[in-house]
Each structure stands twice: as structure tokens, then as C-alpha cells.
Phi, psi and omega in degrees: 000177177279140173289143182252150172229160178285335185236185176280175179240194182287156180296322182262205180299147176210168181246131181279128185227147173216138177298136185299336183270002176256002181274144170240145182256126177231162175305150182306322185262016180285136179284138179263146179293161184303333181267016179235155169235173174176187185221157172274144183216167170245135180284138181247303180192179174225160185222131171279135182221068178066248183276004179231161169239135170258130182247132188245122179235147180258125171282159178301336178280355173101353178286146176268134177240133182262136176237125180266143176234117173280126185291340182285339179281321181189178179289136178292147179282156174247149184233150180267121177311132178086344180286147176279142175217170176237128174269140183224157177201164175296143179304318181288355177270349179274142177228147176250118183259140182292144175267140184284000000 
């Protein structure tokens, strides 16, 4: 399906963007609340970066999407390499940025 935003985007071609700290990881078959949108991804790996964990997922189009997890918030989740997940975020957190 199409990704949703709370507002409009540029008049011409654009790129959809979400801050990495706004993403949530859910099971692949999870139903999303009405005020969220998301994409299916495959888990690749995680990296410890001091006070954060960076989790890397591959989208069906081949792009890698990073998800940031602050260790001060809660214990980090563990994910199975090669397994499917759903990344989700609030509709208001997505932005369409103009392409130059």
C-alpha cells in the first residue's frame, strides 16, 4: 500500500522520510492502529553504539532502514536474522521531502 502522512508533500517527485527514533518494530503480521503506517522488512543485524543500539532492516526494494533504540528507555529487543518484521510509525511522523 501507499505510505501515509498527516500533511501534503511537494508538488513534484519526493522522498518519504521518518526519523530513525520514531520507528517501532512489530511482528510481520501485526495489525497497525489507524494512526500508524509502515512497511514490511527483513532483519539484517544490530550494532551497539554507546548509549544506543542501531538495528538494520532491509526493505523489499533493497534499501536498508535503520532503527535507533536508546538503551536508557528499556532493554533492547532481539530479532532473528532473515526474519520478517513490520516497521511502523505515526502518520504524523512521516514527511515527503522534495527531490532536487
